[in-house]
N, C-alpha and C positions, 0 to 999 in steps of 0.2 A: 635531433628534434626538428619538427616542422615549424616554420614561421607562421605567425598568426595570419599574415596576408595571404599565404598559400592556402591555408585552411579555409579562409573566407572565399577565395577564388574558387576552390573546389566545391564549396557549398553552393555558390552562385551558379556554377555549371550544372550541378545536380538539380537545382530548382528550375533552371531554364529547360532542362531535359524533361522534367516532370510536367511543366507547363505545356511544352510542345506535344508531349504524348497525350495530355488531356485535350488539347486543341484538336489533334488528329482524331481522337476517339469521338469527340463531339461532331466533327465534320462527317465522319463515317456514319454515325447514327442519324444525322440529318439527311445524308444522302439516302440511307436505307428507308427513312420515313417518306422522303419524296418519291423514291422508286415504288414503294408500296402504294402510295396514293395514286401514282400514275397508272398502276395496274388496276386499281379499284375503279378509277375514272374510266379507263378503257372498257372495263366490263360493264359499268353502269351505262355508258354512252353507246354501247354496241347495240345496233338495231336487233330486234327480236328475230328478224328474218335471216340474220347471219348464221350460216350453218357452222356449228362447232365440231361436227363429226359425232359418230356414235361409237360406243364401246365395241359393238359387234363388228363395225367396219375396221377398226384398228386391230381387233383380234384376228380378223380374216387376213388383212394385209401382212401382219407380222408372222403368220403361220401358226398362231396359237390355236386357232379353230381346228386345224388338222391334228395337232398334238392332243387336243381334248377329245377328238373323235377316235384317235388311236386308243386313248385311255378307256373310252366307252367300250370299244371292241375288245380290249385286253381283259377287262374285269367284268365279271357277271355279278350283278347286284352291287353292293357297297355304295348305294346311293348317297349316304351322308359324306363319304370320302370323296366321291366325284363332285358333289356340290361344293365341298370345301376347296377343292383344287380349282374349280371354276371361279369361286369367289376370290381366291388369291390371284388368279390370272387377271380377273377384272380389275382388282386393286392396282396391279402393276400397269395395266393399260391406262387406267385413269391417271396414275402418276405420270406416265409419259405424256398424256394429253395435256396435263397441267403444265409440265415443263415446256411443251411446245407453245403454250400461250404466254410463257414468260413468268409463271408463278414459281415461287420457291417450293421445293418439295424435299422431303427427307426420305431417304431410303428406308422403307419399313424393315423392322427386324423380322427375319424369316427363318428363325431357328425352328427346326422341325425334328421330331423324333418319331420314327416309325416302329411301332411295337406290335406284337401279335405272334400267333402260332405260325410255324412253317407253312408255306403255301397259301398265305392269305393275301398276297399281292403287295407286300411292303416294298419290295425291290421295284416292281412295275411302277408303283406310284412315285417312288423316289426318282426313277429314271425319267418319267414324264415331267415331274416337277423340275428336274435339272434342265430338261430341254426347254421348258417355258422360261426359266431364268436365263438360259443362254440366249434365247431369242430376244429377250428384253434387255440383254447386255448387262445382266447382273451376275456377279461371280457366284457360281455354284460350286462350292468347295466340297470335296468328298472327305468326309470324316466319319469313320465308323466307330461307334462306341458300343461295346458289348457289355 
C-alpha cells in the first residue's frame, strides 16, 4: 500500500504539471495574438505605393504560365476545365504570396477526380495539374481509383 504522503506528493506533482501546461498554452496563445497583430499593423501601415506583386508575375516566374499555355495547346475547347485549372493555379500562387508576406496559410484541399469518356483529356489535365503542384512544391500524389 502507498503512504498518504506519497499520494499527496504525486497529486502535487500532477497539479504543478497541469499548471505549467496551462501557463505554456496561455503564453503560446498570447504570442500568436501578438504575432497576428504585428502582421495586421504591418499591412495597415504599409504605404499604398508599396508593390506587393501581381499574381500574373508570380505565375510567370514559377513557370505556371508556361504549363497553362501547354494545357491550352493540348486541349481544344473545354473552356470550363481550363478556367478551373487557372483558378486553382491562381489560388496556389496567392497562397505563396501570403506566405512570403508572413501570413499564416493552410494548404488547400486539392482532391480531384477526373471522370469522363475515353479521349476527353482527363490524363492531360491531370498531368498539367501535377506539374503545377510540383512547381508550387505541393505533393502531387498519384492515386488512380477506377
